[in-house]
Each structure stands twice: as structure tokens, then as C-alpha cells.
N, C-alpha and C positions, 0 to 999 in steps of 0.2 A: 502467591500464591506464597505459606508459610514457611516451606522447603524453602526457597528464594528468602527468603525475606527471614531467616536462620543462618542461611553461609551465607547471604549480603555481611547479615551483622558479625559472625566468624572473621568472615575475608576484612575486618576491619580491625580485628583485633592486632594491637601494636607488635605483641609478644610470642606473634607465630612465626616460625620460622621460611626465609622467603618460598623456599618449597612445597610446606604447606601450605602457605597464599594462593598461590599458582594451581595445584590440584582442584583445592576451592569453587576460582574463579573458575576451572572448566568445568566443573560438575554444575556451576549455577548459569552456564549458557547452556551447557548441551541440557537442562533441565529446562530451559527456554525455551530451546528449540523444536523439542521433542514436544512441549505444551503447545507450540505455534501451529505445528501440522496437524499435532490434535485437533484443534480447535477448525483447522481449514478443512480436514479429512468431516468432520460432523456439521460445516456450515456446508458442504458440498451435498451431501446424504440429507440435511433438511431443506437443500434447495432442488433436487435436482428430486424430493418425492413432498413438494409443494407445499412443505409445512415453514417455508417463511414466507409472510405476507409482511405490507409493510406499519408504520406507524408515523403517518405524515401528517405533515407541520408543516406552516412558511415557514422556509430560513431563509438568511443572510447568507448566499454560498462564499462569500469572501472568508466571513468570519470561519463556518467550517472550515475553507483550505489554508485559514490559520494555526487552527486547532491542530490540524493532520500535521503540519511544518513540526509546528511545536510540539507534537509528542515526541517529532522525529529526529532534533537537533542535538542530542548526546550523542546519538553515533554520528551525526557528521559531526562534530566536534571531535570524537574520535579518532577519525580521519581525516581530519581539518577540511571539509569538503565546505566550501561557502554554499551559505545560500541564499539568492536574490527572487525576491516577488513585485508581480507588476501586479495590481488590480485596475481594471482600467476605467472602470466606472464605479460607483458608490450604491450601495442598497440594488445589493443583485438577488432580488426575492426570488426564490424555488421554490417548489413541493416537493416535500423530500423527508427521510429519516435520517437524521441525520447524525445518529452514531452509525448509524451503515456505511451514510456515503465517505462518513468520517475514518473509516473501513476502506473503504476502495481509496482513496487518494493516501491514506498511510501505507498502507502494502506498496501500491505501484512508489514513492519514495521509499523507503527504505528497502526494495527492489535498487532503486535510482544509484543506494550510497551503496549498498553491498555492492553493485556491478560499475563501481565508479574508480579515479584513482583518487589516489591522497592525494591534498593540495587541488583538488580539480572544482567544478561548479555545478551547481543545479538551481534550474532555473523556474519560478513557474508563474504560470499567469493566468489569470481569468479573462473573460471579453461577452460581449455579448451579441450573437449569430442575426443570420437572419428569418424571420418568423420567431423572434424571441427567445430563443436558444440559445446556453450558454455553455460556452466553453470552456474546460482548465488545460492546459496544458503544463505538463512537468518533462522538464527539457535536462538530458546528464549528458556529460561529455565522456561516458565509460565507452566499457569492451566494443557496444553497439550490436546488431543481429543481422547477421547472414541474411541476404535476400530470400534464398531458398526454407530460411525457420520463421520470415516475422509474419508469413499466409497462417502459421500454428503453431503461433507462441501463447494464447488464449486456450487450448488442447489440455486436459487433464494430462499430468506428469511429463508435459514439455517444458525445457527449460532453455534451451537452446542449442538441444545437442545433449551428448552424453559427456561429451569434455568438458564443458560449462557447467552439468550434475554432479560431477564427481570431483570439482575445482572446488564450487561454490555452495553444493549440499542442495536440502530442501529437497522436494516430494512435485515442484510443480505446478501447485493446487492454486496456489494467492493468488495467481490473473486468471486463474479459470470462474473461481472465487466471484473475484473482482467485475469479471463480465457479466455473471448471474445477475449480481445485485444491483449494476448500473441496468441493465435490461428488466429488470424492474422497474425501475423509475422513468420505464419506458425513453431513458435515454443507451448511448453507445460508449464504446471505447475502442481504439486503435493505438497501431504502436508504428512509426515511422524511421525508419532510422537508413542512413547512405551506408552501410554496411561496417566490419568488423574495424572497430577501433575508432570509427564516427563517431561514437557515442548514440544515443536513441530519445525517440520522446513519444511518451504516451497522450496521448490528447481525448477524454471525457467528454459529452458534448448528452446535456439533459436541458428536458424543457423549462419551460418559466413558471411562475405561479400556479395559472393555471391549470397546471396538468391535473387529472385525476387517475388519481394511484387507486391500490389494490390497500383497505385499511386492515391492521394487521388485527386477526381477532384473538382476545384473552388467552386461547388457548391452542393460538396456532405454533409456537414451537414447543 
């Protein structure tokens, strides 16, 4: 986005007073947050009206996971969060829309970073399941999810309660979009947590290479 790029360039000006640099950084962060929220609203609108279909090809799930992890590395470094990955098999071929699946994994990882303590760890693993399905697990050691909230964590505008929304911001749409996109892939996503302060695990299950998914029409978006 040109405005964000311009603010980022200004932020690097060595002659700026510290208070001005801080204000520019705040403006840049706010624009980025508002852009993300707008994109989530647009995605949810397209999905609920049936205007999102998938551009499916055979892809390597491990590579998609690597790209998603790399896209979140800056946020992890800012909070001194260590990332551990474990890919149990090579050639994890699935039928998927790579950008959309990366969007799902990136969103879940960004949430993991957002709700984790500094200097903690996030672990991401992939593994083949029974019936040729594949699983991605993303575990953090963050604030966890209360038992009464976990069943609705993927509902629109749900973020684990008012106190969580007030402290961490956001509209609670990201996981709703993730669930819809995973289901378009004929997969599933669920969350597990032992409770507050015990961290969370998000599990994405996807069919293997032979899945028959809807192909995106050129005018579908």
C-alpha cells in the first residue's frame, strides 16, 4: 500500500525527532490493522455470497507451511518468539489453492504470535493421517482458550470474550474466514486448549492429492 510504504520510508529518516518517529510508527500500524480488518470483511462477504472458488493445483503442503511461517517471522522476531517446525514426511502432495491455504495458515500463526508471551515458542508440524488426509498442527504457549469459549472460537466476531477483544483488538473475523476457506478445500479446522494460560493448538486437516475441489471461474471474485 503506497501510504504504508511512504510512512515506512519517513520512519527511517535519521533527522526525525523520536516523538515524530513514534507517531509515524503508530499511524503505520493503525493503517495495517484497518487494512487487515477490511480485507477480512470483504473475504467473509465473498465467501457467504458464494463468490469465492478455488484455483486448485497439486501443491506440496510442507512448502505452503514453510512460506506461511516465513511470512510471520518478522512478528515472531519482534516478540522474541522461537519457531520450531517438524515435517514428518517429504512430498506432502495435496490438491489446494496455494495462496488461500497460505492465508489460512498465516492467519492462525499471526494469532498464535499475538496471543503468546514474549520469549515463548510456537511449534508447527505436518503429518499424514489415516485415509490419505494431511494434518497441520500449530501449537503456541500463549493465553489459551477457556472451555466455554472453544466451541464458538470460529464464529464471526468471537475472539474469546470481551476482555480479550479489548486487550488484543480485532473484530474476530480472521478465524471465521479461515474455517470457511478450509471447508472449501473439503477440510476441517479445530482448536484445542487445556484452558487459560495453557496455550492453544489449532489443527487443520486436508484431503490428499486426489481431492476434487471447485475450480475458480475467471469472474468469480
